[in-house]
N, C-alpha and C positions, 0 to 999 in steps of 0.2 A: 151340744158342741159349742165350746168357747171359741169366739172369734173376735180378736181385738187388733189394734195397730201393731205392726211389727216393731222390733227394737230399733232404736235410733241408728241411722246409717247416714250421717250428715253429709252435706255438700263438701266437696274438696274444691278449693279454688284452683283455677288454671294458672300455674305459676312456672316460671323459668327454671330449667334444670339442665345442668351440663351433660347428664347422662341420658341422652335421647337416642332411642333405638330407631334407625331410619333405614333407607335404602342402602343395600350393600353393593359396593363395586369390587368385584373379585376377578381374578385372572384364572382361567381353567386351562391347564397345560395340555392334556391329552384328549379333550373333548368328551370325557367319560363322566356321566352323571353320578353323583355321590350323595349320601344322606345330608352331608353338610351343605352341598349346593341346593338341595331342596329347601332347606331351612333358610337359605339366603334369599330365596324368592319372596317377592311381595305377593300377598293374597288379596285379590280384589274382593270386596264385600258388597254392601248395599249401594244403591245409586238413586238419585232423585233429579227429575227434570224441572227446570225453571217454568213458570207459568207461560212464557212466551215460546218455549221450546227451543230456545237458542243456547242454553247453557246446561251443563250437567255437573252435579256434585256427586262424588263417590268416595268410598273409603277403601284404604289399603292397610292390611296388617303386616307389620315387620317383626322379625323375631331375633333375639340374641341367644345363641346356644350357651355362650359364656355366662350370661346373666340369667338364663333359664326362664326367660319371660318374653312377652310380646308387647307391641305398642300399635294402636290403631290411629290412623291419621286421615284427614279429609283433603281431597283435591277438588279443584274446580276447573273445568275446561269448557271450550266452545263445543257446540253439538257436533262439529265435524272433527273434533279431536285436537284442534289447535289451541294455543294459549293455555296449556296445562300448567296449573299453578298449585303448589303445596301450601295449604293454609295453616296447618298445625306446626307450631314451632317450639312446643314445650314437651316435657316428658309425660304429661297427662294425656291418656288416650281420649280421643274425640271421635264420636261415632253418630250414626243415625241422622245424617244431614237431611233437612227438609226445607225446601224453599217456602218462604212466606209469600202471601198473595201479591205483595208489591213488586216481587221479583228482584228486589235489591237487598234482601236480607235473608240469611241462612240461619235456621235454628238447628241445634245439635245437642247431643248429650256429652257431658263430661262430669266425672265424679258423682254420678247418680243424679244429676240435676240438669234442667233445661237451660240452655244458653242461646244467645244469638250473636251474630257478627255480620259485618259486611262481606260480600263475596271476594273481597281481597284479603280477608282475615283480620281487618281492623275493627276498632270500636266494639270489643267484646263486652257482653253484659249478661250477668246471670239473671234468668227470669224466674226460677223456682227456688224454693228452700224447704222442700217437703221432707220432713224428718224420716219418713220411711224409705226414702230413696225412689228414684224413677228408673224403670227398665225399658220403657218404650213410650212414644207419645205421637199424637196426631192433633193438629189444630182443626177446629170446625171450619167449614168453608167460609164462613163470615168472619172468622178469627176472633169471635167474641168469647170462645171457650176453648179449652184444651182437654183432650182425653188422654189419660196416661195410665200406665201399669205400675202397680206397687204391691209388695208382698204384705200380707196380713197374717197374724198369728192364727195357728190352727191347733185345736185340741188343747188338752190339759197336760202341762209338763210336770215333771216331779216337783219342781220348786214351787209350782202353783198349789200343789196338794199339800206339800210339806215344806213351808218356807224355812224351817230350821235346817233343811238338808240342801242348802244352796250350792254345795260342792259335790253333791252325789251325781254320778254319771249315768245311773241306771234309768231305763225307760220302762214304765208299766203300760203294756199294750193290751187292748181288748177288742181290736178289729183288724181286718186286713187293710192293705195299702198304707202300712206304716212306714214303708220304704219305697222309693221310686227312683229308677235309673242309677243315681249315685248319692242320694241323700236320704236321711231320716226326714220324714214329712212333718215338719213343725211349722211351716208357713205355706200359704197358697197365694197365687197372684190374683188380684182383683183389679177391675177397671174403675177408674175414678174420673169424674168430670169436674173441672174447676173453671172459674171465670178467668178471663184474660183481657187486660186493657192495652195490650201492646208492649208493655214494659214489665209486667209482673203477673205471675200466676197467683190467683186468689184462692179462697177457701175451697177445699175439694169435697165432693160427695161421692161416696162409695156406691156404685150401682148395684152391687151385691151385698150391701150392708146387712150383717147378721146371717148371711148364708154361707155355709162351709164348703163352697164349691170353687173350682178353678175357672178363671177366664182371664187370659188365654189358658190353654191346657198344657200341663207339664207332659214330658220334659222339654219339648222343643218349640212350643207355641210362642208367638210374639205379637207385635202390633198388627200383623197381617190378619189376625183372627178377630179384629175389631174394625168397625167402619162408621164414619159419619154419613147421615143422610145429607142430600144436596141442600136442604133448607136449614141445616144446622140444629134441627129440633129433635132428632132421634139418633140413637146409637144402636147399630146391630152388633151383637157380640156372640162368640162361639162359647158354648158351655155344655159340659156333661153334668147334669144335676144329680150326682150320685156321690156317695162317700163309702169308704170301707169296703166290705165284701161286694156290695152291689157295683161299685166302681171297678173292682178288680176283675169282674167277669163280663164287663160291658164296654162296647165302643160307641154306644148310642148317644152321641152328642147332637145338639140342635143349634139353630140360629135363632136368637131372641132379639126382639126389637123393643127397645127401652125408650120411653117418651120422657124428654128432659123436664117438661113442665108438670105433667100429671104423675110422673114416676111409675106409670103403669107399664107392664112388660107383657109382650105378645110372643108366643112361641110360633114362629113361621113354619116349622117342620111338622107340627102335629095338628094343624087346623083342618087339614083334609084327611079324614079317617081312612080314605081309600088309598092314600099314598103311602107306600111301604118303604119309606127311607129310614131304616132302623139302625144304620151304622153311622160312621162318622159323617157329620155335616160341619164344614169348616170354611173359613176364609171368605166372609161376605164382602160384596162390593156393589154399591148402588150404580145404576145406569146414570149416564150424564143428565138425563131429564128428571131423575128422581122417581120415576113411575115404576121401576122394576128394581129387583135386586137379584144378584147371581151369587152362587156359592158352589163349592165342591162337595159332592154327596156320594156316600157309599150306601148301598142298599141293605146289607145284612149286618145285624148286630153280632159282635164278637169276632168279625173277620176284618182285621186290621189291614190286610192286603187286598181287599175287594177293589174292584175297578172304581176309580174316582171319576164320577160323571160330573158334567157341568150342568147345574140346575138353574133355570131363570124363572123367577116368580113375579107375576103381575101384582103389585101391592093392593090395588083396588079390588080385584076380583079373587085373588088368592090362587089363581091358576098357575100351575107349575109346568114348565116344559124342559125336558132333558135334551139339550141341544148337541150333545156329543155322542149319541147312540151309534152313529155311523163309524165312529172311531173305537175299535174294539181293544182299547187300552186306556190307561189312566191319564187324567189331566193333572199336570204337576204344577203349573202356574198359569194365570190368565189375566187379561185386562179387557175392559170395554173400549170399543172404538168411539170417537167423539159423536158419531151419529146415533149411537145406541142401538143400531140394528146388526152390528157385527161384534163378535168377541174373538180375540186372538188367545191362543194357548200353546203350551209346549207339552209334548208327550212322547213316549218311547214307542217305536215300531221298528221291528227287525234290528234291534241292537243299536239304534241311534235315536237321539231325541231331537225332534224337529219342531219348527214353528208352524202352526196351523191356523186357519180361520174357520169359524162357523157362523152362519146367520141364524136367525131365530127359528128357522124351519128345520135346522139341524143338518144343513148342507155343508159338509166339511171339505176343506181344501188344504193341501200341503203347500207351504210357501218356501221352504228351504230344503236343501239336499246336501249330501256329502257325508263323509265319515267324521261327524262331530256330535256333540251334545249341546244343544241350546237349553239353557236352564231357567231363563226368566224372560218375561215380556212386559214392556211398559210403553205407552204412547209417548213418542218424542214430538211428533206433529201429525197432521192428518195424512202425511205421506210416508212416514217412517216410524218404525218401532225401535226402541232401545232394548238390547238383549245382551246376555252374558253367554259366552261359549268356551268350551274346552274340548280336548280330545285325549286319546291315549298318548299323544305326543306333544301336547302343549297345555300349559296352565290357563286359567281363566283370563280372558280379556273381554272388553266391552266392544260391541258391534252395533251397527244400524242395519235394519232390514228394510229395503225399499218395497212398499206395498203395492207399487204400480208395476214393478217388474219382478217376476218370479226368480227367486234365488239370486238376487242382486244384494249382496251383503258387503258392508264396508267396515273394516276394523278401525277403531278410533282410540284405542290405548295401546301402549307398547311397554307395559309395566316390567316385563322380564326379557325384553329383546336383547339386553346387554349380556344376559346369561345364555339364552338359547342360541344366540349367534355364535357362541363358542362351543356349543354342545353337538355331539353326534347322537342321533336317535336311531333306534332300530326300525326296520321296515315292519309295517303293520298290514296284515292281510286278513280278509275274511275267508273262511273255509267252511264248506258245507259237508256235513258228516251224516252217514246213514246210521240210524239208531237200530237197536235190536228188533224193533217192531216195524222197521221199514220206513220210518219218518225221516224228514230232513231237519238237521239241527245246525245252526249257525254257531261257529266258534271264531274268536279272534286269535290270530297267531302273531306274536311279536318276536322278531329275530334279533339276535345279538348285533351290536354295532360291529362294523367291519365283517359282516357275515360272509363266510366262504363255504359254498355248497359242497366243496370237496372235502371238508372237515366234518368231524362228528362232534356234536355238542350235547352236554347234559341238558335235560328238558324237564320243565315243571308243568304239572297240571294245577291250574288255579281253580279253587273251589269257592264259589260265591256264597255270601251270607244272605240274610234276609228273613226267611229263605226265599222270599219273592221280590228281591231287588235285582234290577236288570244288569246284565254284563254288557253295558253299552260302551260308548267312547268316554269312559270316566277318567278323570285325573285325580289321583290320590297322592297325599304327602306321606303315606306309609305303605299301603299296598299298591306301589307304583310299578307297573309292568315295564316301563322303560328303565327303571333302576335295576330290575332283575335282568334285563337285556344287557345293560351296561356291565353287569357282572359275569357276562359270558354264558347266559342261559337263553334257550328258547322257551317261550311260554305259550301254552295253549289254554284259552279261557272259554270254555263252552257255555252257551245259553241253554243249559239243561232244562229238563221238565221243571215247572214251577216258576219260570221267569216270565215277566210281562213282555208284551210286544209281539207275541206270536198267537194271539187269540186266547179265549177263556178256557178252553179245554186244555191247552198246553199249560197255562198258568195254574190251574186247579188240580192237576193230576197228582201234585205232590202232597196235598192235604191228607192226613192220616196214612201216608204211604211213603214215609221217608226212606225206607229200604227198597223202594220199587224202581221204576224206570229212571228216576232222577240219578240214582247210583249207577245204573246200567249206562246212562248217558255219559257219566264221567269216564267210565272204563272204555266206552266206545271212542271217546275223544282222544284218550291217551294211546289207545291201540292204533287209531287212524294215523296220528302224527308219527308214531313209532315206526311206521312203514317207510318213512322217508330215509334216504341213505345218509343224510346229514344228522340224523338223530341217533344218539348212542343208547340203544335199548338197555344197556347195562347200567345207565346212569340217569334214571328217571326219579324225580321227586314229586311230592304232593303237598300243597300248602293251602291253608284257608283259615278264615275267622268266622266266628258266630255259627250260623248254620254250616259255613265252610269248615269250621272247626269240628262240629259234629261229623261232617262228611269225612274228614281226615280220620277221626277216631273209628268210624264205621269201616272205611276202606282199609284201615290197618289190619282188620280181621277178615277181609274179603278179597284182597288184591292179588292173591295167587302169586306172590313174589315178583310182581311187576316193578314195584318201587324199592328204592335203596334208601330213602329218607322221607320222613314226615315232619310237618310243622303244623300244630293246631293252636289257634289263638282264641281264647274266650269261647270255646265250644262246649256244648254239654255232652257229658260222657255217660251219665247214668240218668235215663229218662224218668224213672220213678222219682229219683232225687230231684230232678229239674221241675217236675210238676208241682212239688211242695215247696221248692225254694224260690221260684220266680215270683215277681210281684204282679205282673200283668197276666192274670190267669186266663183272660180271654184268648190269649195266644195259644197256650197249651190246650185249652178246651177245644179250640177250633182245629189247630194243626195235628194234635194227637188224638182228638176225638172225645177227650174227657179224662177223668182220673183213672189210674191204673187199676183200681179196685172194682171197676165196672166189668165184671167178668162175662156179662151176657152180650156185650157189644163187640162184634167181630172186628170192627175198625180199630177200636181201642186196643184190643189184644194184638192185632197186627202191628200197631204202632209200637207198643212196649216190647214186643218180641224182636224189635230192631234196635234196641238199645245197645250202643257200642260196648258197654261193659260186659255184656253177655258173651262177647267174642274175644275177650282178652287171651283166652287160651290158644288162639291162633296168631297172636301178635309175634312177629319175628324180625321187625325192622326198626332201626333207630328212630326215635321220635323226640321232638322238642315241643314241650307244652308251655304256653304263655298265658298268663291271666292277670287281671287287675283286681285288687281287693275291694275296690269301690264299685265293682260291677254288681249291681243288684238285679240286673236282668238275668244273668247267668253267674251264680256265685262262684268265687274262686275255688271253692271246695271241689268243684268239678274238674278243674285243671290239676289240682293237687292229687285228686284221686287217680286220674289217668296217669300221672307221673309215677305215683307210688305203685300202681299196678304194673307199669312197665318195668320198673326196677325190681319188683318182687318176682317178675317173670324172667328176669335176667336179660331183658332187652335193653341195649344202650339208650339212655334217656337223659334229658336235661330239662330243668324247670326255670323259667324266667318269670318271677313274680313281682308285681308292682303294688306296693301298699297304698299308693296315692293316685292310682289311675282307675278309670271306670271301664266301660265296654270298649273304649278307645284308648289311645296313648296320646295325651295332649301336651305334655310338657317337653320342651326341646331336648334336654339331655336324656330324658327317658326314651324319647323317640330315636335318638342316635344310638342309645344302648340296644334298643329293640332291633334296629337295622344291623348293627355289628354282630349281635347274637344270631340273628336270622341268617345272615350270609356266612358267618362262621360255621354254623351247623351244616348248611348245604355244601359249603366247600369241602368240609371235612369228610363227607360221605359220597359226594358226587363228582369231585374233581380228582383227576389222577395226580 
């Protein structure tokens, strides 16, 4: 396997530009949320706490629909939220702020290079000029070195084999994982270590030199998958040391410890042969005293939605302790307490994501409460955590959590107050529903703004993707339930079988059983809400993306005329087709049980017998199919096939196809088009 430095992607200087995309001040006349207002909101990203815990640097991304692009900026404020100052003053995006140990300097990324500046934005200086470009970085604790991520070339390209065909676009492929998420795999990220003298990043060493593996792992891994030891002598990194077909069927990543001086590598996950952590192991963090290391760990290979446990390893003895076993859901983010005896984490339970603590004995306590999702944790000082929070009715803001008083939470940013103060939001309620087998299922109900219980409203069933992603207090810039409510719809969003936060039995009942109780749960939810006098039973719609899109296609053949309109985004329609088209085969192997040609496996045959394309003869309801052609997780051919089937059946149908979008819709104007098409279709069939 060929592996060389990636093509030049040189540094861009931070320069003044009149066209700066920044915070938008707009007037909202009727209090109604619109797609344009969503895109006018600032989106809070990463944050960093100064060494003395007195200041916070954080990023916000702003977007211009007209220019069809975004701009990321850096703010600095005091830890209590006062003195908030915008540092970015140019059109160049600036991101990933990191406080240096003197507390009076901020490092950041701009133009693919590392820069530094004073906390007031002055005295900017470029620190790196790495020709491959830098995607994330972390200084060693003693700041003598810097760890950074850069792409390296992967595999042999056509032009390498045939230099005279330098304009040929064809790709000769001889193994799997040749595409991933939304790209043809021609580079992989590697971790590099370089010297640093305080003003310049020196020569870099590739920790994985000559190895054709990813670290961090695509498609979403970043600097959080790498960590410095407290003595600055070692780097822990996340890696799945597999390529091609072996990679495509396995989630078995490990935590490796690389010694800077000896260049020796130690696999921390496989030293104990009796420990069966064969799934994802990610995101290492050393304890403050450097004697232990923690990471997030899944037990089973090939099961990407397995419970993420928090593992703590004593580096001297190799002993591992799983300290969140009392929490029967996954750990989504975590941090060490300064004393090294406690860890704080966030995780979902009963459709909300809360902050918890655990000691090294595994004694777990919940620290926050309410109808919110807390999504991150970092130490602010020995008495407070810094966290980010949102809900179904509010976008992300930064908060502090008092560790001495339970559920004392203080908001410290007001990024979108100028918009939310003008908006009306629909009431959100939790609703418990009896399932067909007598169990209790929690659903969120969002009511239209200005709701009048004496009127009747069109109502939407929201089908979640994943398939094992929670229907918690999520805030989305596309699948936004408050936006649906602002358009006059009641929404019911059930936590059907297969979602986390309700125990492992509930989570895992969906595997190899897509047409089972998870579909019954959807029908139970819409039937339950339809009993209310304010729900118009003749104007019910069903919408969803990814597994939610599959759900829509399946329900279209099984709904017994409940619904009057369907919308499916990026769903798979033909399961046999999906098995051979997707790139991450571990997903279909686990969720469907394996390939459709395994005729002797009852679970496999049950899975493929529930392929939506087999029930097209029962389709009788208008359907909108949406798909992105850069979606390599579920190819656009699935959406096109569903649309074609509906039209050939004589069912009213529409296709919205995006040649330049992946599994999501990321470009501002495409997103506005998505919303207008979405509500245009619903209004056409569900409004009188």
